[in-house]
RODO-2510 file (C-alpha; in nm, 4 decimals, decimal comma):
residues 407
     n   res          X          Y          Z
     1     m     0,0022     0,0008     0,0002
     2     t     0,2171     0,2861    -0,1307
     3     d    -0,0579     0,5394    -0,1857
     4     g    -0,1366     0,5825     0,1842
     5     t    -0,4725     0,4099     0,1715
     6     t    -0,5885     0,1334     0,3910
     7     v    -0,7321    -0,1910     0,2362
     8     l    -0,9377    -0,4221     0,4555
     9     a    -0,9060    -0,7943     0,4048
    10     e    -1,1943    -0,9548     0,2297
    11     d    -1,2936    -1,1573     0,5400
    12     a    -1,2703    -0,8558     0,7815
    13     v    -1,5914    -0,7819     0,9640
    14     w    -1,7065    -0,4626     1,1403
    15     a    -1,6460    -0,5312     1,5118
    16     e    -1,9285    -0,4170     1,7354
    17     p    -1,8320    -0,3853     2,0978
    18     e    -1,9862    -0,6432     2,3340
    19     p    -2,2402    -0,4939     2,5777
    20     t    -2,1131    -0,4871     2,9279
    21     a    -2,4405    -0,4165     3,0887
    22     l    -2,8060    -0,5433     3,0405
    23     l    -3,1351    -0,4298     3,1514
    24     i    -3,3810    -0,7350     3,1235
    25     l    -3,7523    -0,6583     3,1659
    26     a    -3,9814    -0,9200     3,3134
    27     d    -4,1503    -0,9694     2,9749
    28     g    -3,8086    -1,0796     2,8297
    29     t    -3,7261    -0,7429     2,6638
    30     v    -3,3413    -0,7103     2,6630
    31     i    -3,1776    -0,3714     2,6544
    32     e    -2,8023    -0,3622     2,6000
    33     g    -2,5625    -0,1007     2,6956
    34     r    -2,2274    -0,0072     2,8620
    35     g    -2,1789    -0,0829     3,2272
    36     i    -2,0961     0,1817     3,4836
    37     g    -2,0713     0,1738     3,8444
    38     a    -2,0648    -0,1540     4,0422
    39     t    -2,0460    -0,4891     3,8806
    40     g    -2,2955    -0,7662     3,9508
    41     h    -2,6755    -0,7705     3,9134
    42     a    -2,9773    -0,6613     4,1054
    43     v    -3,3554    -0,6980     4,0630
    44     g    -3,6088    -0,4131     4,1045
    45     e    -3,8932    -0,2083     3,9569
    46     v    -3,7965     0,0350     3,6795
    47     c    -3,9176     0,3886     3,7071
    48     f    -3,8226     0,7140     3,5324
    49     n    -3,7235     1,0468     3,7019
    50     t    -3,7724     1,3717     3,5084
    51     a    -3,5463     1,5942     3,7257
    52     m    -3,2718     1,7722     3,5383
    53     t    -3,0427     1,8086     3,8405
    54     g    -2,9873     1,6345     4,1662
    55     y    -2,8874     1,2767     4,0557
    56     q    -2,6727     1,2247     4,3734
    57     e    -2,9590     1,3205     4,6064
    58     i    -3,2031     1,0998     4,4045
    59     l    -2,9707     0,8014     4,4167
    60     t    -2,9320     0,8323     4,7974
    61     d    -3,2950     0,8849     4,8682
    62     p    -3,4129     0,5821     5,0576
    63     s    -3,7697     0,6162     4,9147
    64     y    -3,6094     0,4609     4,5977
    65     a    -3,5339     0,1325     4,7598
    66     g    -3,6195    -0,1586     4,5460
    67     q    -3,6221     0,0497     4,2311
    68     i    -3,3971     0,1014     3,9205
    69     i    -3,3973     0,4640     3,8212
    70     t    -3,4071     0,5762     3,4607
    71     f    -3,3021     0,9364     3,4196
    72     t    -3,4820     1,1090     3,1511
    73     f    -3,2282     1,3973     3,1402
    74     p    -2,9508     1,2714     2,9047
    75     h    -2,6507     1,4198     3,0862
    76     i    -2,6075     1,2531     3,4236
    77     g    -2,2800     1,2702     3,6177
    78     n    -2,1399     1,5753     3,4448
    79     v    -2,0884     1,7768     3,7733
    80     g    -1,9369     1,4778     3,9557
    81     t    -2,0272     1,4031     4,3209
    82     n    -1,9511     1,5469     4,6648
    83     d    -1,9969     1,4697     5,0358
    84     e    -2,2734     1,7349     5,0871
    85     d    -2,5515     1,6175     4,8473
    86     i    -2,6137     1,2721     5,0139
    87     e    -2,9562     1,2087     5,1535
    88     t    -2,9168     0,8990     5,3529
    89     v    -2,8707     0,9726     5,7251
    90     n    -2,5862     0,7361     5,7438
    91     m    -2,3463     0,8911     5,4959
    92     a    -2,1980     0,5562     5,4016
    93     g    -2,5248     0,3666     5,4200
    94     a    -2,6887     0,2197     5,1193
    95     s    -3,0128     0,3812     5,0094
    96     g    -3,1643     0,0592     4,8710
    97     v    -3,1798     0,1798     4,5108
    98     r    -3,1149    -0,1164     4,2849
    99     g    -2,9588     0,0591     3,9814
   100     c    -2,9592     0,3527     3,7452
   101     v    -3,0094     0,3877     3,3667
   102     i    -2,8666     0,6748     3,1760
   103     k    -2,8444     0,7743     2,7979
   104     t    -2,4934     0,9402     2,7645
   105     d    -2,1653     0,8285     2,8788
   106     i    -2,0290     1,0047     3,1877
   107     t    -1,7927     1,2904     3,1264
   108     n    -1,5228     1,4112     3,3568
   109     p    -1,6850     1,6322     3,6170
   110     s    -1,6956     2,0063     3,5671
   111     n    -1,7976     2,1751     3,8999
   112     y    -1,6111     2,3383     4,1810
   113     r    -1,7778     2,1228     4,4423
   114     a    -1,6876     1,7940     4,2710
   115     l    -1,4797     1,5534     4,4829
   116     k    -1,5261     1,2236     4,2865
   117     h    -1,6131     1,0997     3,9365
   118     f    -1,9812     0,9815     3,9157
   119     d    -1,8634     0,6394     3,7935
   120     a    -1,6276     0,5949     4,0986
   121     w    -1,8956     0,7124     4,3356
   122     l    -2,1422     0,4558     4,1988
   123     r    -1,8808     0,1688     4,2354
   124     a    -1,8080     0,2868     4,5989
   125     r    -2,1885     0,2829     4,6896
   126     g    -2,2446    -0,0551     4,5166
   127     i    -2,4908     0,0884     4,2606
   128     i    -2,5118    -0,0842     3,9295
   129     g    -2,5639     0,1350     3,6157
   130     i    -2,6088     0,1028     3,2479
   131     a    -2,5245     0,3818     2,9907
   132     g    -2,6131     0,4064     2,6243
   133     v    -2,9718     0,3387     2,6639
   134     d    -3,2413     0,5115     2,4616
   135     t    -3,4035     0,6525     2,7777
   136     r    -3,6798     0,8231     2,5837
   137     a    -3,8009     0,4895     2,4449
   138     l    -3,7889     0,3278     2,7901
   139     t    -3,9763     0,6121     2,9399
   140     a    -4,2462     0,5834     2,6728
   141     l    -4,2697     0,2125     2,7523
   142     i    -4,3182     0,2791     3,1240
   143     r    -4,5772     0,5513     3,0435
   144     d    -4,7794     0,3112     2,8333
   145     k    -4,7310    -0,0178     3,0208
   146     g    -4,6556     0,0825     3,3681
   147     m    -4,3380     0,0286     3,5753
   148     p    -4,1845    -0,3174     3,4806
   149     n    -3,9918    -0,5434     3,7012
   150     a    -3,6396    -0,5943     3,5614
   151     v    -3,2827    -0,7159     3,6314
   152     i    -2,9941    -0,4833     3,5757
   153     a    -2,6568    -0,6421     3,5262
   154     h    -2,3005    -0,5198     3,4659
   155     a    -2,0159    -0,7597     3,3817
   156     s    -1,6816    -0,6064     3,2592
   157     d    -1,6123    -0,9195     3,0605
   158     a    -1,9460    -0,8956     2,8884
   159     v    -2,0485    -1,2534     2,9988
   160     f    -2,4022    -1,2938     3,1103
   161     d    -2,6318    -1,5843     3,1870
   162     r    -2,9183    -1,4251     2,9980
   163     a    -3,1668    -1,7016     3,0580
   164     a    -3,0987    -1,7003     3,4374
   165     l    -3,1398    -1,3169     3,4446
   166     t    -3,4562    -1,3219     3,2496
   167     a    -3,6059    -1,5863     3,4841
   168     e    -3,5147    -1,3735     3,7933
   169     a    -3,6708    -1,0697     3,6416
   170     a    -3,9915    -1,2600     3,5644
   171     g    -3,9930    -1,4261     3,9092
   172     w    -3,9497    -1,1112     4,1257
   173     p    -4,2807    -1,0436     4,3045
   174     g    -4,2739    -0,6601     4,2803
   175     l    -4,3250    -0,3946     4,5204
   176     v    -4,7014    -0,4554     4,5954
   177     g    -4,7042    -0,6189     4,9472
   178     m    -4,3476    -0,5497     5,0100
   179     d    -4,2309    -0,3742     5,3280
   180     l    -3,9015    -0,2146     5,2683
   181     a    -3,8843     0,0246     5,5538
   182     p    -3,6746    -0,2137     5,7729
   183     e    -3,4057    -0,2056     5,5015
   184     v    -3,3540     0,1648     5,5221
   185     t    -3,4589     0,2730     5,8705
   186     t    -3,2131     0,3577     6,1571
   187     g    -3,1226     0,0756     6,3958
   188     q    -3,1429     0,3013     6,7005
   189     s    -3,2760     0,6361     6,8171
   190     f    -3,0583     0,9485     6,7618
   191     r    -3,0750     1,3213     6,7976
   192     w    -3,0454     1,5721     6,5067
   193     d    -2,9449     1,9374     6,5126
   194     e    -2,7917     2,0142     6,1727
   195     t    -2,9620     2,2956     5,9839
   196     t    -2,9709     2,3905     5,6193
   197     w    -2,6876     2,4734     5,3909
   198     a    -2,5712     2,8405     5,3284
   199     w    -2,3500     2,9739     5,0559
   200     n    -1,9897     2,9814     5,1630
   201     e    -2,0866     2,8603     5,5162
   202     g    -2,1915     2,5004     5,4771
   203     f    -2,4497     2,3439     5,7223
   204     g    -2,5370     2,5115     6,0490
   205     r    -2,6412     2,3875     6,3926
   206     q    -2,9616     2,4468     6,5933
   207     e    -2,8278     2,5608     6,9212
   208     a    -3,1540     2,7015     7,0764
   209     p    -3,4447     2,4694     6,9847
   210     r    -3,7937     2,5562     7,1227
   211     y    -3,9936     2,2467     7,0405
   212     k    -3,9477     1,8767     7,0860
   213     v    -4,0306     1,6675     6,7754
   214     v    -4,0083     1,2968     6,7342
   215     a    -3,9436     1,1849     6,3703
   216     v    -4,0308     0,8260     6,2828
   217     d    -3,7797     0,7072     6,0301
   218     y    -3,9275     0,4870     5,7439
   219     g    -3,6387     0,6003     5,5217
   220     i    -3,5879     0,9652     5,6193
   221     k    -3,3939     1,2142     5,4174
   222     r    -3,1191     1,4392     5,5695
   223     n    -3,2917     1,7701     5,4317
   224     i    -3,6179     1,6907     5,6105
   225     l    -3,4259     1,6763     5,9364
   226     r    -3,2337     1,9977     5,8619
   227     l    -3,5609     2,1765     5,7878
   228     l    -3,7171     2,0510     6,1113
   229     a    -3,4052     2,1826     6,3045
   230     e    -3,4092     2,5088     6,1085
   231     a    -3,7755     2,5542     6,2133
   232     g    -3,6552     2,5410     6,5800
   233     c    -3,7163     2,1802     6,6559
   234     a    -3,5023     1,9554     6,8708
   235     v    -3,5435     1,6349     6,6796
   236     t    -3,5307     1,2778     6,8126
   237     v    -3,5427     1,0123     6,5360
   238     l    -3,6911     0,6739     6,6135
   239     p    -3,6795     0,3491     6,4085
   240     a    -3,9815     0,2666     6,1761
   241     t    -4,0849     0,0006     6,4302
   242     a    -4,1303     0,2402     6,7205
   243     t    -4,4630     0,1834     6,8997
   244     g    -4,7077     0,4608     7,0063
   245     a    -4,5794     0,4189     7,3560
   246     d    -4,2162     0,4587     7,2469
   247     i    -4,3080     0,7792     7,0630
   248     l    -4,5160     0,9287     7,3360
   249     a    -4,2554     0,8467     7,5996
   250     h    -4,0516     1,1395     7,4667
   251     e    -4,3326     1,3691     7,5497
   252     p    -4,3062     1,5424     7,2065
   253     d    -4,4625     1,8662     7,1071
   254     g    -4,5057     1,7236     6,7725
   255     v    -4,4517     1,4062     6,5708
   256     f    -4,3142     1,3672     6,2124
   257     l    -4,3742     1,0648     5,9852
   258     s    -4,1098     1,0353     5,7226
   259     n    -4,0818     0,9322     5,3648
   260     g    -3,9881     0,5883     5,2748
   261     p    -4,0046     0,3032     5,0165
   262     g    -4,2286     0,0016     4,9631
   263     d    -4,6096    -0,0626     4,9906
   264     p    -4,7625     0,1380     5,2598
   265     a    -5,0199    -0,1338     5,3425
   266     a    -4,7310    -0,3736     5,4259
   267     t    -4,5502    -0,1250     5,6407
   268     g    -4,8789    -0,0214     5,7984
   269     e    -4,9110    -0,3545     5,9691
   270     y    -4,6947    -0,2261     6,2437
   271     a    -4,6772     0,1570     6,1675
   272     v    -5,0467     0,2246     6,1633
   273     p    -5,1227     0,1171     6,5325
   274     a    -4,8374     0,3476     6,6471
   275     i    -4,9788     0,6369     6,4429
   276     r    -5,3291     0,5802     6,5759
   277     a    -5,1910     0,6029     6,9290
   278     v    -5,0391     0,9469     6,8424
   279     i    -5,3713     1,0576     6,6866
   280     e    -5,5536     0,9596     7,0066
   281     a    -5,3017     1,1599     7,2130
   282     d    -5,3936     1,4633     7,0139
   283     v    -5,0270     1,5543     6,9428
   284     p    -4,9579     1,7687     6,6310
   285     l    -4,8666     1,5407     6,3501
   286     f    -4,7035     1,5934     5,9995
   287     g    -4,6401     1,3301     5,7466
   288     i    -4,4478     1,3189     5,4092
   289     c    -4,4605     1,0656     5,1275
   290     l    -4,4856     0,7217     5,2858
   291     g    -4,5718     0,8978     5,6094
   292     h    -4,8639     1,0627     5,4257
   293     q    -4,9825     0,7234     5,2996
   294     l    -4,9547     0,5529     5,6372
   295     l    -5,1479     0,8458     5,7935
   296     g    -5,4151     0,8018     5,5305
   297     i    -5,4569     0,4386     5,6233
   298     a    -5,4532     0,5175     6,0001
   299     l    -5,7418     0,7649     5,9348
   300     g    -5,9518     0,5006     5,7569
   301     g    -5,8440     0,5459     5,3958
   302     e    -5,6763     0,3195     5,1419
   303     t    -5,3752     0,3314     4,9147
   304     r    -5,3333     0,2034     4,5586
   305     k    -5,0428     0,1150     4,3318
   306     m    -4,9945     0,3806     4,0577
   307     h    -4,9489     0,3038     3,6871
   308     q    -4,6270     0,4931     3,6391
   309     g    -4,5791     0,6803     3,9654
   310     h    -4,4562     1,0363     4,0299
   311     h    -4,0795     1,0797     4,0108
   312     g    -3,9262     1,4238     3,9420
   313     a    -3,8609     1,7725     4,0527
   314     n    -4,1102     1,9531     3,8331
   315     h    -4,4648     1,8293     3,9332
   316     p    -4,7280     2,1020     3,9812
   317     v    -4,9550     2,0677     4,2882
   318     k    -5,2348     2,2917     4,3898
   319     d    -5,2705     2,3811     4,7614
   320     l    -5,6446     2,3917     4,8069
   321     t    -5,6249     2,5697     5,1364
   322     t    -5,4558     2,8741     4,9800
   323     g    -5,5437     2,8364     4,6046
   324     k    -5,1690     2,8467     4,5176
   325     v    -4,9918     2,6227     4,2748
   326     e    -4,6343     2,5086     4,3695
   327     i    -4,3834     2,3179     4,1706
   328     t    -4,2852     2,0156     4,3788
   329     s    -4,0400     1,7340     4,4053
   330     m    -4,1967     1,3934     4,4036
   331     n    -4,1143     1,0278     4,4442
   332     h    -4,3846     0,7712     4,4919
   333     g    -4,5435     0,4774     4,3269
   334     f    -4,8408     0,4343     4,5585
   335     a    -5,1089     0,6979     4,6390
   336     v    -5,3828     0,7597     4,8830
   337     d    -5,7289     0,6893     4,7257
   338     s    -5,8987     1,0236     4,8073
   339     a    -6,2410     0,8642     4,7439
   340     s    -6,1655     0,6248     5,0333
   341     l    -6,1151     0,8982     5,2940
   342     p    -6,3841     0,9449     5,5562
   343     g    -6,5820     1,2731     5,5918
   344     s    -6,3735     1,3948     5,8777
   345     i    -6,0626     1,4232     5,6491
   346     e    -6,0217     1,7176     5,4026
   347     e    -5,8226     1,6805     5,0853
   348     t    -5,5729     1,9866     5,0845
   349     h    -5,3554     1,9230     4,7855
   350     v    -5,3993     1,7581     4,4406
   351     s    -5,1697     1,6813     4,1559
   352     l    -5,2310     1,8947     3,8534
   353     f    -5,0885     1,6149     3,6321
   354     d    -5,3432     1,3542     3,7055
   355     g    -5,5661     1,4820     3,9990
   356     s    -5,4306     1,2282     4,2423
   357     n    -5,4304     1,3028     4,6158
   358     c    -5,1274     1,4966     4,7375
   359     g    -5,2286     1,6196     5,0886
   360     l    -5,4855     1,5839     5,3574
   361     k    -5,5712     1,7145     5,7084
   362     v    -5,8098     1,6171     5,9878
   363     k    -6,0732     1,8912     6,0280
   364     d    -6,0839     1,8894     6,3991
   365     k    -5,7247     1,7926     6,4962
   366     p    -5,3737     1,9352     6,4295
   367     i    -5,2854     1,6628     6,1766
   368     f    -5,1895     1,6946     5,8132
   369     s    -4,9699     1,5362     5,5497
   370     v    -4,8446     1,5775     5,1924
   371     q    -4,7578     1,3170     4,9270
   372     y    -4,4707     1,5159     4,7745
   373     h    -4,1328     1,6219     4,9195
   374     p    -4,1529     1,9761     5,0547
   375     e    -3,7824     1,9542     5,1652
   376     a    -3,6939     1,9048     4,7917
   377     s    -3,3205     1,8141     4,7704
   378     p    -3,3303     1,8049     4,4681
   379     g    -3,6045     2,0422     4,3557
   380     p    -3,7775     2,3727     4,4146
   381     q    -3,8267     2,5216     4,7519
   382     d    -4,1866     2,6397     4,6908
   383     s    -4,3201     2,4066     4,9735
   384     h    -4,0832     2,4851     5,2617
   385     y    -4,3833     2,6733     5,4096
   386     l    -4,5202     2,3414     5,5334
   387     f    -4,2515     2,3085     5,7963
   388     t    -4,3808     2,6511     5,9327
   389     r    -4,7394     2,5108     5,9174
   390     f    -4,6241     2,2256     6,1336
   391     v    -4,4571     2,4430     6,3829
   392     n    -4,7574     2,6688     6,3902
   393     m    -4,9691     2,3851     6,5008
   394     i    -4,7332     2,3320     6,7925
   395     r    -4,7172     2,7003     6,8672
   396     a    -5,1048     2,7094     6,8820
   397     r    -5,0967     2,4318     7,1376
   398     k    -4,8745     2,6471     7,3428
   399     g    -5,0734     2,9630     7,3163
   400     e    -4,8068     3,1267     7,0879
   401     e    -4,8705     3,3594     6,7887
   402     a    -4,8509     3,1920     6,4433
   403     l    -4,5477     3,2645     6,2152
   404     p    -4,6091     3,3646     5,8672
   405     e    -4,5891     3,0815     5,6172
   406     q    -4,3310     3,1573     5,3540
   407     g    -4,2266     2,9338     5,0610
***
């Protein structure tokens, strides 16, 4: 070849790289891609999240336990990871998320807060990932057919037992009837005093709390605890299995029911009796996410599995008590059936996407809850006022003047 051209042999073939990761749906659909994060395989329910930012907070949110997260935003990992945006209370603890699915290969981080490459962070936390997936097509599938059970697998040598992985995906029972709170709750009670993050200052400390609050941990996020502390609360966190007597023994001014994963009907087997004891004691009560669903059951309502769930940081919700619309952060695959609520319960918030229940309150008691995540992290801060609403219920019991509710 003296003319500088390259000639391929007649028997040469175009070499396609072998896939190093698979996402195998329960119906046998196989999606191939490039492996990222930890190696191995895990089974879970595939959902999609529409947030454009906050992938680190999302992947450390215990509410995602048992799920494989598909990010609809194509560029995930570009700003790296850090030690401040983790939402599990135990910084090193696993959130229970089973895997993540992304479209574009991870680039080198470009952010002044980045401490570690996203791929290395996934490996360190034991999260299996797959890149190179048409996430728009996968999202459309979930929209049309609902959230499928699946196995996500990553093998650096591209060797998979596809038949066994397919059988595992098909055989997994799914989240209905599954109690996952024990996987993510604290093992023992603890106190919390860290407050919210401020520019160039980091996180603060609540040094002069005025109200005693017990938070029941079904999979609580750090930013919820920070906002409770910011609102003037001395917070004691108890495990998900805490009884009504355990909670009331702390003589709290208020009780908080946290977010968490799994089927609320299953967790309610032990959580609902404890919540009813608090209701009977007439202590101000505030619930979020799974805590909202458990409160709904304790008040006589029912919950149902959703078709595709709500997962994102851009969900419009109307506050029926004020008439305002707020953009919220959501993560739930079960919902309170508003038609099942007794007459003593008022629906306070509704989703403007599908009209599903997003909030309730008891008409004659200081008790309310919301389905979405007012603490955001990630997401907008429109709903921070709800922590003030909770504190105002406590203040009213003490004969104190109400504080203005601010978003």
